[in-house]
N, C-alpha and C positions, 0 to 999 in steps of 0.2 A: 504493500500500500504506500509505503514511503517513496518508492520509486515513481509511482503514479503522481504523487504530490509534487515531487521534484520536477517531473516533466511539465505538470500544469503550471507551477510557479515559473518555470523557464519560458514557457509559451506566453504566459501573462506578462512577464518582464519584457520580452521582445516586443509585444504589442504596445506596451506603454512607452518604451524607448522610441519606437518609430512615431507614435502619436505625438509625444512631446517634442521630438526633433522637428516634425512637420510644423507644429505650432511655432516653434522657435524660428524656423525658416520664414514663416509667414510674418513674423514679427521682426524680420530683417536682421536677426541675430543681435538685436539691441537688448541688453540685460534689463534696462529700466522699463522698456516697453513690454518685455515678456513678463516681468514681475507684475506690472499693472494688469496684464492680461490674466495672470493667475489669480489675482485678487478679484477680478470680475467673473471668474469661472470657478469659484470655490465649491459650488454645488456639485459640479461634475467631479471635481477632485476629491471631495468628501465621500462621494459614492465609491469612487475607485479605491480610496484608502480604507473605507469601511469594510469592504469585502476582505481585504488583506488582514486588517487588524483583528477582525472576528476569527478568521482562519488561524491566525497565530495563537490567539487565546485558546481556541479549541485544541490546538496541537499540544498545548501545555498540559492538558488533561491526560493525554496519551492513552486513550481508550478506543476500542474498536469502533464504537458508535461515533465518537468525535472525529476519528480518522475518515470514516465514510462521509460524515457531514462536511468535512473540509474538502474532500474530493468533489462533492456536489456543488458546494459553495464556489470553489475555484472554477468549475466548469461554467457556472452561471456568469461569473465575473468575466471569463474569457469571451463568452457570447456577448455580454454587455459592451466589451471594449473592441469588438470586431467592427471595422468600418461599416457603417450602415448605408452609405450612399457614395457615389463617385464624387471625389473632391472637385470643387470649382477650379482651384489652382492645385494641380497634382504635385505630390511630393517629388522634389528633384534630388536625385542621388548624385549631388555634385562632389567634386574632389574634397571640398571643405567639409561636407557632411561625412564623407568616408573617413576623413582624418578624425573627426569628432567621434564617430562610432568606434574607431580603433582605440582612441583614448578611453572611451567608456568601457570598452572590452578589457583594457588593461586594468582599469580601476576595479571592475567587477571581478576579474581574475585574482587580484590582490586580496579582495575581501574573502573570496571563496578559499583561497590558499591559506589564509590566516588560521592558524591552529590546526591545520590539516584539512584535506578535502572532504574526508568522510565525517568530520565532526560537525554535527548539526547543520548539514548542508541545506535542508529545506528551510530551516530557521534563517540562515544567511540569505537565501534567495527571497524569502518573505520580506526581510528587512530591506534588501535591494529594491524590491517592488515599491516599498513605501517611499524610498528616496529617488525613485525613477524620474520624478518631475523636475528635480534639480540637477540630475546627472549631466544633461546637455549643457547647462550653464557652467558647471564645473569644468567639463571637457573643453568648452569654448574658452574659458579663462586660462586654462593650462596651455591651450594651443595658440593663444594670442601672439606670442613672439614669432611662431612659425608662420601664422597667417600674415602678420605684418611684413615680414621679410619676403614672403612669397608675393604679396601684393606689390611691394616696391619693385621687385624684379619684373613683374608684368608691366607695371607703369613705365619702367625704364625702357623696356622693349617697345612699348607704344610710342614713347617720345622719340626713340631712335627711328622708327618707321616714319613719323611725321617730319622729323628733321631731314630725312632723305627726300622729302616732297615739298620743297620750299614754295612752289607755285600753287600748292593746294589751297583753295579758299574754304575756310571753316566758318560755317554759319551756326551760331548758337541760338537755340529756341527754348524759351522758358515761359512760365506763366502759371497761375493757379489753376486755370482751366483753358482749354483750347490749344495747348501746345502740340499735342499729338496730331490734331486735325491740321493745324498750320504746317507742321512738318510734312505730312502726307500731301497736302495741296501744293506746297512749295516744290516737293520732289516731282510731282506730276508736271508742273510748269517748267522747271529748270531742265528736266530730262529731254525736252524738245531741242535743246541747244548744247547741253553739257553732259559729260559723264558724271553721274551723281551717285553718291552713297549716302544713305540715311541710317541712323540707328534703328534697328528693328524693334517692333512691338514696344515693350516698356523698358528697353535697355537704356534707361536714363540716369542710372547711378554711375559713380566713378568707375567701378569695375565692369559695369555693363558697357560703358563707352570704351574702356580699355580692351575688352573682349572683342568689340566690333572692329576696332582698329587693327588688332592683332590677327583677326581671322577673316575680315572682309575687305579691308582697304587695299586697293591695287594701285600700281604706279600709273595706270591709265585714268584713274579718277581725277576729276578737276575740281569738284565741289564735295564737301562733306557736311551734311546737315546733321547737327548734333543736338538732340533733345536733351535738356538738362533738368532733372527733377531735384527737389530738395525737401527734406523733412526737418532740417535744422540749419541754423546759420553756418556758413562755411562750406556747405556741400557744393554749391555752384562754383565758388572760388576755386575749390580743389579740382573740379573738372576743367575749368578754364586754364588753370596752371599747366594742364597737360596738352590741351588742344589749341590754346592761344587763338581764339576766334577773332577774325577781322570784321565780321558783321554779326549783329545780334538782333533778336526780336523778343520783346516782352509782350505777350498776348493779353495778359490780365493780371490783376492782383486782388485777391479776395480772401475771405476767412476759410482757409483750408489747412489741415494739419496743425490747428491751434493747440492741440494736445502737446505737441513738441515745441512749436514756435512761441506759444504763450500770448503774443500780441500781434496785431496787424502790422505794427511798426517794424517788428522783427522780420515779418514776411516781406515787407517792402525792401528792407535792407538786403535781405537774402537774394531777392530777384534782381536787384540792381548790382549785385556782384558781377553779373554778366556785363553790364554797362561799364563798370570799372575796368574790367579786363579788356573790353573792346577799345576803350579810351587809351589804355596803355599800348595797345597794338595799332594805334592811329587809324581806327576803323570807324564804322558808322552804325548807329542804332536805329532800328525801326520800332516806333512806339505807338501803342493804341491810345489815341487822343480821347476816345470816348470813355476810357476807364478813369474814374476820378482820382484814384491813387497814383496812377501813372501821369495823368495831366498835371497834378500838383508837383510832381518831381520835375516835369518839363519846365514849369513856371519858375522853379527854384534855380534854373539855369545849370544844365549839366556840364557846360563848358566843353562840349564835344559836338561832332556832327550828328544831328538828329533828323530823321525823316518821319513825319507824323502820318498816320493813316486812321481811317474810321468811316463813319457813316453820317450823312445829313449834316455836314459842317464844312463850309467852303474854306475855312481856315486851314484845314488839313491839306497836306501836299497830295495825298491820295484819298479822295473822298467819293464814296459810293452813295448814290441818291436814287430817289424814285423806287424805293424797295417795294416789291409786291410779293406777298407770301401766301401759299396755299398748301393743301395736302399733296399737291403734285410737284411742288418745287418752288424755286425762287427766281425772280427776275429783278434786275437792277441796272443802273447806268453809271458810267464813270467817264471822266474826260481823260483822253490819252495824252502823250507827251506833246502833241501838237494842238492841244485844247479842243480836239474833235470828240464829240459825244459818241460813246460806244455802248450799245445795249448788250447785256449779257444774261445768260440763262443757265441755271443749274438744277439738277434733280434733288439736291439736298433740301432738307426742311429746317426751319428754325432761322429766324432773322439774324441771329448772332453769327450764323455761318457766313453771311455776307461779309462780316467783319474779318473772319478768318481767311476768306478768299481774297479780300482786299489786301490783307497783310502779305499773302503769298505773291499777289500781283505786283505789289510795290517793290519787293525784292527782285522779282523777275524782270520788271521793267528797268530797275536800277542797273541790272546786269546785262542790259542790252536787248531784251526781248520786247518787241512792240506789243502793246496791249491788244491790238486787233488780232495778233497772232496767237493770243491765249484763248480765244473763243472756244475752240474745239476742246482744249484741255479742261476748261472750266465746265463745259457741258458734259464731259465724260467723268468728272470727279465722282467717286463713290463715297458713300458715308463710311466713316470709321466704325469698325465693329463695336457694338455696345454704346455708341455715342450718337443718340438720335437716329439709330438705324431703323429704317422703315421695312417692316416685314408684313406684307399683305396676305390675308387668308380669307378670301371671299368677302363676306360682310364684316369680318373681324380684321382689324388692322392693328398690328403691334408696333409701338414706338419703343425700341429697346435703347434705353438710356441708363443702363444698369451699372455703368462703370463709375464707381466711387463718386457719387454726387456731393456737391457742396451747396451752401445756401444760395449762391448766385446762379449757378448752372441749373439747379433744381427749379428755380423760379422761371428761368428762360425755357426750360423744358415744358413747364405748365403753360406758358404763353404760347408755345408751339402747339400743344394739345388743344388749346382754346380755338385754334384756327380750323379744326376738323369738324365735319358735320356729324350729326347723330349723337349717340350716347357716349359720354366721355368717362373713362374709368382710370384710376391710378392704382398701381400696385407698388407699395414701398414699405421698407422696414424703418424708415427714418434716416437721419443723417448721423454720421459718426466722426470721431477724431477731431472734435471741436472744443475739447478741453472744458473749461468752466462755462463757456458760452453755449455748450451743446443744448442744454434745456431751452434756452431762449430761442435759438435758431430753429429747433424742432417745433416749438410752440408756434412761431411765426409761419413756418412751413405748413403746419396743420391749418392755420387760418387761411392761407393763400389757396390751399387745395379746395376749400369750400367755395371759392369764387369761380372755379373752373369745372370741377368734377360733378358727375351725377351719382357715381358710386365710388366707394373708397374701400380698398382691400389693404389692410395693414399686415405685414409679414412678421409674425412673432409678437411678443409682448414686451420683451426686455428693453428694446431701443425705440419702441413706438409709443410709449406712454405719454411723452410730452406732445407728440404729434396729435394724439387723441385728445389731449386737453385743449389744444388749439382748435381742433375741429369742433369740440363741444362748446367752446366759447362763442362760436358763431351760430349756435342753435341748429346745427345740421341734423337732418333726419337720421335718427339712430338706426332705423331699419335699413338704411343704405350704407351702413358701415359694417365691415366684416373683418374678423381676425383669422388669418390662415397660417399654416406652418411653412409653406413654400410658395414662391412665385408661380410655379407650375400649377399648384392647386387653385390659385386665384384665377389664372388664365382659363383653366378648365371650367370654373364656375361662371366666368364672364361670357363664355361661349353661348350660354342659354339666352343671353340678351340679344345675340346676333342672329337669332332665327328669323326675326321679322324686321330688325333694325340694323342700321350701320353702327358699328361699335368700334371705338378706338381705345386701346389699352396702353397706357404709359407705364413701362417698367422703370421706375425711378430709384436707382441705387440697388445694389445687391450685396448684402454683407458677405465679406470673405469668410473662409472656413473657420478662422480663429475667432469669429463672432457668432458662430453657429455650432458650438460644441455642446 
């Protein structure tokens, strides 16, 4: 029986080690963020520890019935800890993770070896299960010198590659929202004239950029569009120190990642680290004049070359106007380099996408591409996955805007939903990573939802409480509010309204796996 218990404890330990490593990975290997996550998920952890603690207490009795009880209890615990559904962001077995697992294995081996392998083996394994939640953090701390020197080696290699390409034009793209869209739109336009490389998907961290340079950058590339993300001050400065951008664009500045940035002022400083670098490299910045925070920085005189862009403001160097928006796309006008009016059309939805397209057009035109030559590229631009992505299903149309919403982008998404005919439904778990302001922003989000939507589906209860309070403050019909476990469940229920009516469902934000445990 003890052999069965040893096997069960071993399986249980492996499941927990993989689970906590996945969560640690989703928390970007930040100790502070991971500890905060653990505090927010004590219920799950208490259940996990409860099974183990009870089993260890039963083992102390050393009786046949207690042994059988432990076997049953551990079997139930293993079933409980088995992955229940496919992860939204799959666990990546990277080299860093492999090194951490190796360190964990050494630590586990030392504990098992202590006092002899045969001495209370199942007790040792039980204790290791209890401490499984912190083993990844211990392993990460032990491995820090190795990771640091490894990262420095890769950074050095990336710099060497860039130094061998002195004519490469690096364009930095950052912003609280819109940066991925602008990156993709800019790539589409510039590719008509230049050999262009862009950072793929969400490779917008220092090591993501370094990986792109080491694995993707070729001597034939003329332009490198580098998306730059930030979760704390100094992140963008670090990336700029490697790629040395000659051109930069700040798409927007808003309340995002307030949990780590603390204040909007810190976010402004972080985003303008790109401008500081571009200035050092005697380059030019393209700035969204419609964004209040960016406009205020322009007024303070950046003492560098600035090209403004935006909509409905003749003061901007690149100004889009006569915007018309519908469920079928957008039309707008802009004056070209010869002051000739050019009419443009795109399949994208959401008026703010005109701003993003104008940003890409401004850089393209600055680099010698006539605006009239961009017509086809703009018409062919596809929506970025999970960012106001239009998915038609007969009478039911889904607007997938599930990628990490923030207070500004979520309002813009609701404005877009308002332009559609028929029944309007939102599916959302609320907004996250907004620090002390999270309750306030979710409350306001709930209030704004009532101005647009006919039915509301809240995903889960933990993060949507404040949204619900905001909804109730506007006396919204309670019969039209539903709480579901998953977005898929909400869409399935929304289908019944599409039998006789046109229905549009907005999927606004989708909590990552570390918020759904």
